[in-house]
LUMLUMDREN-2810 file (N, C-alpha, C; in Angstrom, 1 decimal):
<atoms>
<atom><aa>M</aa><ch>A</ch><at>N</at><xx>38.3</xx><yy>163.0</yy><zz>134.8</zz></atom>
<atom><aa>M</aa><ch>A</ch><at>CA</at><xx>39.5</xx><yy>162.2</yy><zz>134.6</zz></atom>
<atom><aa>M</aa><ch>A</ch><at>C</at><xx>39.0</xx><yy>161.0</yy><zz>133.8</zz></atom>
<atom><aa>T</aa><ch>A</ch><at>N</at><xx>39.8</xx><yy>160.6</yy><zz>132.8</zz></atom>
<atom><aa>T</aa><ch>A</ch><at>CA</at><xx>39.5</xx><yy>159.5</yy><zz>132.0</zz></atom>
<atom><aa>T</aa><ch>A</ch><at>C</at><xx>40.4</xx><yy>158.3</yy><zz>132.3</zz></atom>
<atom><aa>W</aa><ch>A</ch><at>N</at><xx>39.9</xx><yy>157.2</yy><zz>132.1</zz></atom>
<atom><aa>W</aa><ch>A</ch><at>CA</at><xx>40.7</xx><yy>156.0</yy><zz>132.3</zz></atom>
<atom><aa>W</aa><ch>A</ch><at>C</at><xx>41.2</xx><yy>155.4</yy><zz>131.0</zz></atom>
<atom><aa>A</aa><ch>A</ch><at>N</at><xx>42.5</xx><yy>155.1</yy><zz>131.0</zz></atom>
<atom><aa>A</aa><ch>A</ch><at>CA</at><xx>43.1</xx><yy>154.5</yy><zz>129.9</zz></atom>
<atom><aa>A</aa><ch>A</ch><at>C</at><xx>42.8</xx><yy>153.0</yy><zz>129.9</zz></atom>
<atom><aa>R</aa><ch>A</ch><at>N</at><xx>42.4</xx><yy>152.5</yy><zz>128.7</zz></atom>
<atom><aa>R</aa><ch>A</ch><at>CA</at><xx>42.1</xx><yy>151.1</yy><zz>128.6</zz></atom>
<atom><aa>R</aa><ch>A</ch><at>C</at><xx>43.2</xx><yy>150.4</yy><zz>127.7</zz></atom>
<atom><aa>H</aa><ch>A</ch><at>N</at><xx>43.6</xx><yy>149.3</yy><zz>128.1</zz></atom>
<atom><aa>H</aa><ch>A</ch><at>CA</at><xx>44.5</xx><yy>148.5</yy><zz>127.2</zz></atom>
<atom><aa>H</aa><ch>A</ch><at>C</at><xx>43.8</xx><yy>147.7</yy><zz>126.2</zz></atom>
<atom><aa>S</aa><ch>A</ch><at>N</at><xx>44.2</xx><yy>147.7</yy><zz>125.0</zz></atom>
<atom><aa>S</aa><ch>A</ch><at>CA</at><xx>43.5</xx><yy>146.9</yy><zz>124.0</zz></atom>
<atom><aa>S</aa><ch>A</ch><at>C</at><xx>43.7</xx><yy>145.4</yy><zz>124.1</zz></atom>
<atom><aa>S</aa><ch>A</ch><at>N</at><xx>44.8</xx><yy>145.0</yy><zz>124.7</zz></atom>
<atom><aa>S</aa><ch>A</ch><at>CA</at><xx>45.1</xx><yy>143.6</yy><zz>124.8</zz></atom>
<atom><aa>S</aa><ch>A</ch><at>C</at><xx>45.2</xx><yy>143.2</yy><zz>126.3</zz></atom>
<atom><aa>R</aa><ch>A</ch><at>N</at><xx>45.0</xx><yy>141.9</yy><zz>126.6</zz></atom>
<atom><aa>R</aa><ch>A</ch><at>CA</at><xx>45.1</xx><yy>141.4</yy><zz>127.9</zz></atom>
<atom><aa>R</aa><ch>A</ch><at>C</at><xx>46.5</xx><yy>141.0</yy><zz>128.2</zz></atom>
<atom><aa>P</aa><ch>A</ch><at>N</at><xx>47.0</xx><yy>141.1</yy><zz>129.5</zz></atom>
<atom><aa>P</aa><ch>A</ch><at>CA</at><xx>48.3</xx><yy>140.7</yy><zz>129.8</zz></atom>
<atom><aa>P</aa><ch>A</ch><at>C</at><xx>48.5</xx><yy>139.2</yy><zz>129.6</zz></atom>
<atom><aa>D</aa><ch>A</ch><at>N</at><xx>49.7</xx><yy>138.8</yy><zz>129.3</zz></atom>
<atom><aa>D</aa><ch>A</ch><at>CA</at><xx>50.0</xx><yy>137.4</yy><zz>129.1</zz></atom>
<atom><aa>D</aa><ch>A</ch><at>C</at><xx>50.0</xx><yy>136.7</yy><zz>130.5</zz></atom>
<atom><aa>P</aa><ch>A</ch><at>N</at><xx>49.2</xx><yy>135.7</yy><zz>130.6</zz></atom>
<atom><aa>P</aa><ch>A</ch><at>CA</at><xx>49.1</xx><yy>135.0</yy><zz>131.9</zz></atom>
<atom><aa>P</aa><ch>A</ch><at>C</at><xx>50.4</xx><yy>134.4</yy><zz>132.4</zz></atom>
<atom><aa>A</aa><ch>A</ch><at>N</at><xx>51.2</xx><yy>134.0</yy><zz>131.5</zz></atom>
<atom><aa>A</aa><ch>A</ch><at>CA</at><xx>52.5</xx><yy>133.4</yy><zz>131.9</zz></atom>
<atom><aa>A</aa><ch>A</ch><at>C</at><xx>53.4</xx><yy>134.5</yy><zz>132.5</zz></atom>
<atom><aa>E</aa><ch>A</ch><at>N</at><xx>53.4</xx><yy>135.7</yy><zz>131.9</zz></atom>
<atom><aa>E</aa><ch>A</ch><at>CA</at><xx>54.2</xx><yy>136.8</yy><zz>132.5</zz></atom>
<atom><aa>E</aa><ch>A</ch><at>C</at><xx>53.6</xx><yy>137.2</yy><zz>133.8</zz></atom>
<atom><aa>D</aa><ch>A</ch><at>N</at><xx>52.3</xx><yy>137.2</yy><zz>134.0</zz></atom>
<atom><aa>D</aa><ch>A</ch><at>CA</at><xx>51.7</xx><yy>137.6</yy><zz>135.2</zz></atom>
<atom><aa>D</aa><ch>A</ch><at>C</at><xx>52.1</xx><yy>136.6</yy><zz>136.3</zz></atom>
<atom><aa>Q</aa><ch>A</ch><at>N</at><xx>52.1</xx><yy>135.3</yy><zz>136.0</zz></atom>
<atom><aa>Q</aa><ch>A</ch><at>CA</at><xx>52.4</xx><yy>134.3</yy><zz>137.0</zz></atom>
<atom><aa>Q</aa><ch>A</ch><at>C</at><xx>53.9</xx><yy>134.4</yy><zz>137.3</zz></atom>
<atom><aa>S</aa><ch>A</ch><at>N</at><xx>54.7</xx><yy>134.7</yy><zz>136.3</zz></atom>
<atom><aa>S</aa><ch>A</ch><at>CA</at><xx>56.2</xx><yy>134.8</yy><zz>136.6</zz></atom>
<atom><aa>S</aa><ch>A</ch><at>C</at><xx>56.4</xx><yy>136.0</yy><zz>137.5</zz></atom>
<atom><aa>R</aa><ch>A</ch><at>N</at><xx>55.8</xx><yy>137.1</yy><zz>137.3</zz></atom>
<atom><aa>R</aa><ch>A</ch><at>CA</at><xx>55.9</xx><yy>138.3</yy><zz>138.1</zz></atom>
<atom><aa>R</aa><ch>A</ch><at>C</at><xx>55.5</xx><yy>138.0</yy><zz>139.5</zz></atom>
<atom><aa>M</aa><ch>A</ch><at>N</at><xx>54.3</xx><yy>137.3</yy><zz>139.7</zz></atom>
<atom><aa>M</aa><ch>A</ch><at>CA</at><xx>53.8</xx><yy>137.0</yy><zz>141.0</zz></atom>
<atom><aa>M</aa><ch>A</ch><at>C</at><xx>54.8</xx><yy>136.0</yy><zz>141.7</zz></atom>
<atom><aa>A</aa><ch>A</ch><at>N</at><xx>55.4</xx><yy>135.1</yy><zz>141.0</zz></atom>
<atom><aa>A</aa><ch>A</ch><at>CA</at><xx>56.3</xx><yy>134.2</yy><zz>141.6</zz></atom>
<atom><aa>A</aa><ch>A</ch><at>C</at><xx>57.5</xx><yy>135.0</yy><zz>142.1</zz></atom>
<atom><aa>G</aa><ch>A</ch><at>N</at><xx>58.0</xx><yy>136.0</yy><zz>141.4</zz></atom>
<atom><aa>G</aa><ch>A</ch><at>CA</at><xx>59.1</xx><yy>136.8</yy><zz>141.8</zz></atom>
<atom><aa>G</aa><ch>A</ch><at>C</at><xx>58.7</xx><yy>137.6</yy><zz>143.1</zz></atom>
<atom><aa>V</aa><ch>A</ch><at>N</at><xx>57.5</xx><yy>138.1</yy><zz>143.1</zz></atom>
<atom><aa>V</aa><ch>A</ch><at>CA</at><xx>57.0</xx><yy>138.9</yy><zz>144.3</zz></atom>
<atom><aa>V</aa><ch>A</ch><at>C</at><xx>56.9</xx><yy>138.0</yy><zz>145.5</zz></atom>
<atom><aa>R</aa><ch>A</ch><at>N</at><xx>56.4</xx><yy>136.8</yy><zz>145.3</zz></atom>
<atom><aa>R</aa><ch>A</ch><at>CA</at><xx>56.3</xx><yy>135.8</yy><zz>146.4</zz></atom>
<atom><aa>R</aa><ch>A</ch><at>C</at><xx>57.7</xx><yy>135.4</yy><zz>147.0</zz></atom>
<atom><aa>A</aa><ch>A</ch><at>N</at><xx>58.7</xx><yy>135.2</yy><zz>146.1</zz></atom>
<atom><aa>A</aa><ch>A</ch><at>CA</at><xx>60.0</xx><yy>134.9</yy><zz>146.5</zz></atom>
<atom><aa>A</aa><ch>A</ch><at>C</at><xx>60.7</xx><yy>136.0</yy><zz>147.2</zz></atom>
<atom><aa>E</aa><ch>A</ch><at>N</at><xx>60.5</xx><yy>137.3</yy><zz>146.8</zz></atom>
<atom><aa>E</aa><ch>A</ch><at>CA</at><xx>61.0</xx><yy>138.4</yy><zz>147.5</zz></atom>
<atom><aa>E</aa><ch>A</ch><at>C</at><xx>60.4</xx><yy>138.6</yy><zz>148.9</zz></atom>
<atom><aa>E</aa><ch>A</ch><at>N</at><xx>59.1</xx><yy>138.3</yy><zz>149.0</zz></atom>
<atom><aa>E</aa><ch>A</ch><at>CA</at><xx>58.4</xx><yy>138.4</yy><zz>150.2</zz></atom>
<atom><aa>E</aa><ch>A</ch><at>C</at><xx>58.9</xx><yy>137.3</yy><zz>151.2</zz></atom>
<atom><aa>E</aa><ch>A</ch><at>N</at><xx>59.1</xx><yy>136.1</yy><zz>150.7</zz></atom>
<atom><aa>E</aa><ch>A</ch><at>CA</at><xx>59.6</xx><yy>135.1</yy><zz>151.5</zz></atom>
<atom><aa>E</aa><ch>A</ch><at>C</at><xx>61.0</xx><yy>135.4</yy><zz>152.1</zz></atom>
<atom><aa>V</aa><ch>A</ch><at>N</at><xx>61.9</xx><yy>136.0</yy><zz>151.3</zz></atom>
<atom><aa>V</aa><ch>A</ch><at>CA</at><xx>63.2</xx><yy>136.4</yy><zz>151.8</zz></atom>
<atom><aa>V</aa><ch>A</ch><at>C</at><xx>63.0</xx><yy>137.5</yy><zz>152.8</zz></atom>
<atom><aa>R</aa><ch>A</ch><at>N</at><xx>62.2</xx><yy>138.5</yy><zz>152.6</zz></atom>
<atom><aa>R</aa><ch>A</ch><at>CA</at><xx>62.0</xx><yy>139.6</yy><zz>153.5</zz></atom>
<atom><aa>R</aa><ch>A</ch><at>C</at><xx>61.4</xx><yy>139.0</yy><zz>154.9</zz></atom>
<atom><aa>L</aa><ch>A</ch><at>N</at><xx>60.5</xx><yy>138.1</yy><zz>154.8</zz></atom>
<atom><aa>L</aa><ch>A</ch><at>CA</at><xx>59.9</xx><yy>137.6</yy><zz>156.0</zz></atom>
<atom><aa>L</aa><ch>A</ch><at>C</at><xx>60.9</xx><yy>136.7</yy><zz>156.7</zz></atom>
<atom><aa>T</aa><ch>A</ch><at>N</at><xx>61.7</xx><yy>136.0</yy><zz>156.0</zz></atom>
<atom><aa>T</aa><ch>A</ch><at>CA</at><xx>62.7</xx><yy>135.2</yy><zz>156.7</zz></atom>
<atom><aa>T</aa><ch>A</ch><at>C</at><xx>63.7</xx><yy>136.0</yy><zz>157.5</zz></atom>
<atom><aa>L</aa><ch>A</ch><at>N</at><xx>64.1</xx><yy>137.1</yy><zz>156.8</zz></atom>
<atom><aa>L</aa><ch>A</ch><at>CA</at><xx>65.0</xx><yy>138.1</yy><zz>157.5</zz></atom>
<atom><aa>L</aa><ch>A</ch><at>C</at><xx>64.4</xx><yy>138.7</yy><zz>158.7</zz></atom>
<atom><aa>Q</aa><ch>A</ch><at>N</at><xx>63.1</xx><yy>139.1</yy><zz>158.6</zz></atom>
<atom><aa>Q</aa><ch>A</ch><at>CA</at><xx>62.4</xx><yy>139.7</yy><zz>159.7</zz></atom>
<atom><aa>Q</aa><ch>A</ch><at>C</at><xx>62.2</xx><yy>138.8</yy><zz>160.8</zz></atom>
<atom><aa>N</aa><ch>A</ch><at>N</at><xx>61.9</xx><yy>137.5</yy><zz>160.5</zz></atom>
<atom><aa>N</aa><ch>A</ch><at>CA</at><xx>61.7</xx><yy>136.5</yy><zz>161.6</zz></atom>
<atom><aa>N</aa><ch>A</ch><at>C</at><xx>63.0</xx><yy>136.2</yy><zz>162.3</zz></atom>
<atom><aa>G</aa><ch>A</ch><at>N</at><xx>64.1</xx><yy>136.2</yy><zz>161.5</zz></atom>
<atom><aa>G</aa><ch>A</ch><at>CA</at><xx>65.4</xx><yy>136.0</yy><zz>162.1</zz></atom>
<atom><aa>G</aa><ch>A</ch><at>C</at><xx>65.8</xx><yy>137.1</yy><zz>163.1</zz></atom>
<atom><aa>R</aa><ch>A</ch><at>N</at><xx>65.5</xx><yy>138.3</yy><zz>162.7</zz></atom>
<atom><aa>R</aa><ch>A</ch><at>CA</at><xx>65.8</xx><yy>139.4</yy><zz>163.6</zz></atom>
<atom><aa>R</aa><ch>A</ch><at>C</at><xx>64.9</xx><yy>139.4</yy><zz>164.8</zz></atom>
<atom><aa>A</aa><ch>A</ch><at>N</at><xx>63.7</xx><yy>139.0</yy><zz>164.7</zz></atom>
<atom><aa>A</aa><ch>A</ch><at>CA</at><xx>62.8</xx><yy>138.9</yy><zz>165.8</zz></atom>
<atom><aa>A</aa><ch>A</ch><at>C</at><xx>63.3</xx><yy>137.8</yy><zz>166.7</zz></atom>
<atom><aa>A</aa><ch>A</ch><at>N</at><xx>63.7</xx><yy>136.6</yy><zz>166.2</zz></atom>
<atom><aa>A</aa><ch>A</ch><at>CA</at><xx>64.2</xx><yy>135.5</yy><zz>167.0</zz></atom>
<atom><aa>A</aa><ch>A</ch><at>C</at><xx>65.4</xx><yy>135.9</yy><zz>167.8</zz></atom>
<atom><aa>R</aa><ch>A</ch><at>N</at><xx>66.3</xx><yy>136.7</yy><zz>167.1</zz></atom>
<atom><aa>R</aa><ch>A</ch><at>CA</at><xx>67.6</xx><yy>137.1</yy><zz>167.8</zz></atom>
<atom><aa>R</aa><ch>A</ch><at>C</at><xx>67.2</xx><yy>138.1</yy><zz>168.9</zz></atom>
<atom><aa>T</aa><ch>A</ch><at>N</at><xx>66.2</xx><yy>139.0</yy><zz>168.7</zz></atom>
<atom><aa>T</aa><ch>A</ch><at>CA</at><xx>65.8</xx><yy>139.9</yy><zz>169.7</zz></atom>
<atom><aa>T</aa><ch>A</ch><at>C</at><xx>65.2</xx><yy>139.2</yy><zz>170.9</zz></atom>
<atom><aa>V</aa><ch>A</ch><at>N</at><xx>64.4</xx><yy>138.2</yy><zz>170.7</zz></atom>
<atom><aa>V</aa><ch>A</ch><at>CA</at><xx>63.8</xx><yy>137.4</yy><zz>171.7</zz></atom>
<atom><aa>V</aa><ch>A</ch><at>C</at><xx>64.9</xx><yy>136.6</yy><zz>172.5</zz></atom>
<atom><aa>A</aa><ch>A</ch><at>N</at><xx>65.8</xx><yy>136.0</yy><zz>171.8</zz></atom>
<atom><aa>A</aa><ch>A</ch><at>CA</at><xx>66.9</xx><yy>135.3</yy><zz>172.4</zz></atom>
<atom><aa>A</aa><ch>A</ch><at>C</at><xx>67.8</xx><yy>136.2</yy><zz>173.3</zz></atom>
<atom><aa>G</aa><ch>A</ch><at>N</at><xx>68.0</xx><yy>137.4</yy><zz>172.9</zz></atom>
<atom><aa>G</aa><ch>A</ch><at>CA</at><xx>68.7</xx><yy>138.4</yy><zz>173.6</zz></atom>
<atom><aa>G</aa><ch>A</ch><at>C</at><xx>68.0</xx><yy>138.8</yy><zz>174.9</zz></atom>
<atom><aa>H</aa><ch>A</ch><at>N</at><xx>66.7</xx><yy>138.7</yy><zz>175.0</zz></atom>
<atom><aa>H</aa><ch>A</ch><at>CA</at><xx>66.0</xx><yy>139.2</yy><zz>176.1</zz></atom>
<atom><aa>H</aa><ch>A</ch><at>C</at><xx>65.5</xx><yy>138.0</yy><zz>177.0</zz></atom>
<atom><aa>A</aa><ch>A</ch><at>N</at><xx>65.6</xx><yy>136.8</yy><zz>176.5</zz></atom>
<atom><aa>A</aa><ch>A</ch><at>CA</at><xx>65.2</xx><yy>135.6</yy><zz>177.3</zz></atom>
<atom><aa>A</aa><ch>A</ch><at>C</at><xx>66.1</xx><yy>135.3</yy><zz>178.4</zz></atom>
<atom><aa>S</aa><ch>A</ch><at>N</at><xx>65.6</xx><yy>134.8</yy><zz>179.5</zz></atom>
<atom><aa>S</aa><ch>A</ch><at>CA</at><xx>66.4</xx><yy>134.5</yy><zz>180.7</zz></atom>
<atom><aa>S</aa><ch>A</ch><at>C</at><xx>67.2</xx><yy>133.2</yy><zz>180.5</zz></atom>
<atom><aa>D</aa><ch>A</ch><at>N</at><xx>66.7</xx><yy>132.2</yy><zz>179.8</zz></atom>
<atom><aa>D</aa><ch>A</ch><at>CA</at><xx>67.4</xx><yy>131.0</yy><zz>179.5</zz></atom>
<atom><aa>D</aa><ch>A</ch><at>C</at><xx>66.8</xx><yy>130.3</yy><zz>178.2</zz></atom>
<atom><aa>A</aa><ch>A</ch><at>N</at><xx>67.3</xx><yy>129.1</yy><zz>177.9</zz></atom>
<atom><aa>A</aa><ch>A</ch><at>CA</at><xx>66.9</xx><yy>128.5</yy><zz>176.7</zz></atom>
<atom><aa>A</aa><ch>A</ch><at>C</at><xx>65.4</xx><yy>128.1</yy><zz>176.7</zz></atom>
<atom><aa>L</aa><ch>A</ch><at>N</at><xx>64.9</xx><yy>127.7</yy><zz>177.8</zz></atom>
<atom><aa>L</aa><ch>A</ch><at>CA</at><xx>63.5</xx><yy>127.3</yy><zz>177.9</zz></atom>
<atom><aa>L</aa><ch>A</ch><at>C</at><xx>62.6</xx><yy>128.5</yy><zz>177.7</zz></atom>
<atom><aa>D</aa><ch>A</ch><at>N</at><xx>63.0</xx><yy>129.6</yy><zz>178.4</zz></atom>
<atom><aa>D</aa><ch>A</ch><at>CA</at><xx>62.3</xx><yy>130.9</yy><zz>178.2</zz></atom>
<atom><aa>D</aa><ch>A</ch><at>C</at><xx>62.3</xx><yy>131.3</yy><zz>176.8</zz></atom>
<atom><aa>C</aa><ch>A</ch><at>N</at><xx>63.4</xx><yy>131.2</yy><zz>176.1</zz></atom>
<atom><aa>C</aa><ch>A</ch><at>CA</at><xx>63.5</xx><yy>131.6</yy><zz>174.7</zz></atom>
<atom><aa>C</aa><ch>A</ch><at>C</at><xx>62.6</xx><yy>130.7</yy><zz>173.8</zz></atom>
<atom><aa>A</aa><ch>A</ch><at>N</at><xx>62.7</xx><yy>129.4</yy><zz>174.0</zz></atom>
<atom><aa>A</aa><ch>A</ch><at>CA</at><xx>61.8</xx><yy>128.5</yy><zz>173.3</zz></atom>
<atom><aa>A</aa><ch>A</ch><at>C</at><xx>60.3</xx><yy>128.8</yy><zz>173.4</zz></atom>
<atom><aa>E</aa><ch>A</ch><at>N</at><xx>59.9</xx><yy>129.1</yy><zz>174.7</zz></atom>
<atom><aa>E</aa><ch>A</ch><at>CA</at><xx>58.5</xx><yy>129.4</yy><zz>175.0</zz></atom>
<atom><aa>E</aa><ch>A</ch><at>C</at><xx>58.1</xx><yy>130.7</yy><zz>174.3</zz></atom>
<atom><aa>L</aa><ch>A</ch><at>N</at><xx>59.0</xx><yy>131.7</yy><zz>174.4</zz></atom>
<atom><aa>L</aa><ch>A</ch><at>CA</at><xx>58.6</xx><yy>133.0</yy><zz>173.8</zz></atom>
<atom><aa>L</aa><ch>A</ch><at>C</at><xx>58.6</xx><yy>132.9</yy><zz>172.3</zz></atom>
<atom><aa>L</aa><ch>A</ch><at>N</at><xx>59.5</xx><yy>132.2</yy><zz>171.7</zz></atom>
<atom><aa>L</aa><ch>A</ch><at>CA</at><xx>59.5</xx><yy>132.0</yy><zz>170.2</zz></atom>
<atom><aa>L</aa><ch>A</ch><at>C</at><xx>58.2</xx><yy>131.2</yy><zz>169.8</zz></atom>
<atom><aa>A</aa><ch>A</ch><at>N</at><xx>57.8</xx><yy>130.2</yy><zz>170.6</zz></atom>
<atom><aa>A</aa><ch>A</ch><at>CA</at><xx>56.6</xx><yy>129.5</yy><zz>170.3</zz></atom>
<atom><aa>A</aa><ch>A</ch><at>C</at><xx>55.3</xx><yy>130.4</yy><zz>170.4</zz></atom>
<atom><aa>M</aa><ch>A</ch><at>N</at><xx>55.3</xx><yy>131.2</yy><zz>171.4</zz></atom>
<atom><aa>M</aa><ch>A</ch><at>CA</at><xx>54.2</xx><yy>132.2</yy><zz>171.5</zz></atom>
<atom><aa>M</aa><ch>A</ch><at>C</at><xx>54.1</xx><yy>133.1</yy><zz>170.3</zz></atom>
<atom><aa>L</aa><ch>A</ch><at>N</at><xx>55.2</xx><yy>133.5</yy><zz>169.7</zz></atom>
<atom><aa>L</aa><ch>A</ch><at>CA</at><xx>55.2</xx><yy>134.4</yy><zz>168.6</zz></atom>
<atom><aa>L</aa><ch>A</ch><at>C</at><xx>55.1</xx><yy>133.6</yy><zz>167.2</zz></atom>
<atom><aa>G</aa><ch>A</ch><at>N</at><xx>55.1</xx><yy>132.3</yy><zz>167.3</zz></atom>
<atom><aa>G</aa><ch>A</ch><at>CA</at><xx>55.0</xx><yy>131.5</yy><zz>166.1</zz></atom>
<atom><aa>G</aa><ch>A</ch><at>C</at><xx>56.3</xx><yy>131.5</yy><zz>165.3</zz></atom>
<atom><aa>L</aa><ch>A</ch><at>N</at><xx>57.4</xx><yy>131.6</yy><zz>166.1</zz></atom>
<atom><aa>L</aa><ch>A</ch><at>CA</at><xx>58.7</xx><yy>131.7</yy><zz>165.5</zz></atom>
<atom><aa>L</aa><ch>A</ch><at>C</at><xx>59.6</xx><yy>130.4</yy><zz>165.8</zz></atom>
<atom><aa>E</aa><ch>A</ch><at>N</at><xx>58.9</xx><yy>129.4</yy><zz>166.3</zz></atom>
<atom><aa>E</aa><ch>A</ch><at>CA</at><xx>59.7</xx><yy>128.2</yy><zz>166.7</zz></atom>
<atom><aa>E</aa><ch>A</ch><at>C</at><xx>60.5</xx><yy>127.6</yy><zz>165.5</zz></atom>
<atom><aa>G</aa><ch>A</ch><at>N</at><xx>59.9</xx><yy>127.7</yy><zz>164.3</zz></atom>
<atom><aa>G</aa><ch>A</ch><at>CA</at><xx>60.6</xx><yy>127.1</yy><zz>163.2</zz></atom>
<atom><aa>G</aa><ch>A</ch><at>C</at><xx>61.8</xx><yy>127.9</yy><zz>162.7</zz></atom>
<atom><aa>V</aa><ch>A</ch><at>N</at><xx>62.0</xx><yy>129.1</yy><zz>163.2</zz></atom>
<atom><aa>V</aa><ch>A</ch><at>CA</at><xx>63.1</xx><yy>129.9</yy><zz>162.8</zz></atom>
<atom><aa>V</aa><ch>A</ch><at>C</at><xx>64.4</xx><yy>129.3</yy><zz>163.3</zz></atom>
<atom><aa>Q</aa><ch>A</ch><at>N</at><xx>64.4</xx><yy>128.8</yy><zz>164.5</zz></atom>
<atom><aa>Q</aa><ch>A</ch><at>CA</at><xx>65.6</xx><yy>128.2</yy><zz>165.1</zz></atom>
<atom><aa>Q</aa><ch>A</ch><at>C</at><xx>66.0</xx><yy>126.9</yy><zz>164.3</zz></atom>
<atom><aa>K</aa><ch>A</ch><at>N</at><xx>65.0</xx><yy>126.1</yy><zz>163.9</zz></atom>
<atom><aa>K</aa><ch>A</ch><at>CA</at><xx>65.3</xx><yy>124.9</yy><zz>163.1</zz></atom>
<atom><aa>K</aa><ch>A</ch><at>C</at><xx>65.9</xx><yy>125.3</yy><zz>161.7</zz></atom>
<atom><aa>K</aa><ch>A</ch><at>N</at><xx>65.3</xx><yy>126.2</yy><zz>161.1</zz></atom>
<atom><aa>K</aa><ch>A</ch><at>CA</at><xx>65.8</xx><yy>126.7</yy><zz>159.8</zz></atom>
<atom><aa>K</aa><ch>A</ch><at>C</at><xx>67.2</xx><yy>127.2</yy><zz>159.9</zz></atom>
<atom><aa>H</aa><ch>A</ch><at>N</at><xx>67.5</xx><yy>128.0</yy><zz>160.9</zz></atom>
<atom><aa>H</aa><ch>A</ch><at>CA</at><xx>68.8</xx><yy>128.5</yy><zz>161.1</zz></atom>
<atom><aa>H</aa><ch>A</ch><at>C</at><xx>69.8</xx><yy>127.4</yy><zz>161.4</zz></atom>
<atom><aa>A</aa><ch>A</ch><at>N</at><xx>69.4</xx><yy>126.4</yy><zz>162.2</zz></atom>
<atom><aa>A</aa><ch>A</ch><at>CA</at><xx>70.3</xx><yy>125.3</yy><zz>162.6</zz></atom>
<atom><aa>A</aa><ch>A</ch><at>C</at><xx>70.6</xx><yy>124.5</yy><zz>161.3</zz></atom>
<atom><aa>Q</aa><ch>A</ch><at>N</at><xx>69.7</xx><yy>124.3</yy><zz>160.4</zz></atom>
<atom><aa>Q</aa><ch>A</ch><at>CA</at><xx>70.0</xx><yy>123.5</yy><zz>159.2</zz></atom>
<atom><aa>Q</aa><ch>A</ch><at>C</at><xx>71.0</xx><yy>124.2</yy><zz>158.3</zz></atom>
<atom><aa>R</aa><ch>A</ch><at>N</at><xx>71.0</xx><yy>125.5</yy><zz>158.3</zz></atom>
<atom><aa>R</aa><ch>A</ch><at>CA</at><xx>72.0</xx><yy>126.3</yy><zz>157.5</zz></atom>
<atom><aa>R</aa><ch>A</ch><at>C</at><xx>73.4</xx><yy>126.2</yy><zz>158.0</zz></atom>
<atom><aa>I</aa><ch>A</ch><at>N</at><xx>73.6</xx><yy>126.0</yy><zz>159.3</zz></atom>
<atom><aa>I</aa><ch>A</ch><at>CA</at><xx>74.9</xx><yy>126.0</yy><zz>159.9</zz></atom>
<atom><aa>I</aa><ch>A</ch><at>C</at><xx>75.7</xx><yy>124.8</yy><zz>159.6</zz></atom>
</atoms>
């Protein structure tokens, strides 16, 4: 099997732009996933204190604050 080689190097600006897009998409995906996790925890928690403790254990305590700022 032979490897194809490119004669020119990729443009660093294009590469950074593409990576910025990938990071933005990942941030959106992670925000949605964390929101779903927080709602699942809230649905299974016995009270608000239990919910807050469980979210803190999972590192999701900031999810509530971000959601509250959007409302």
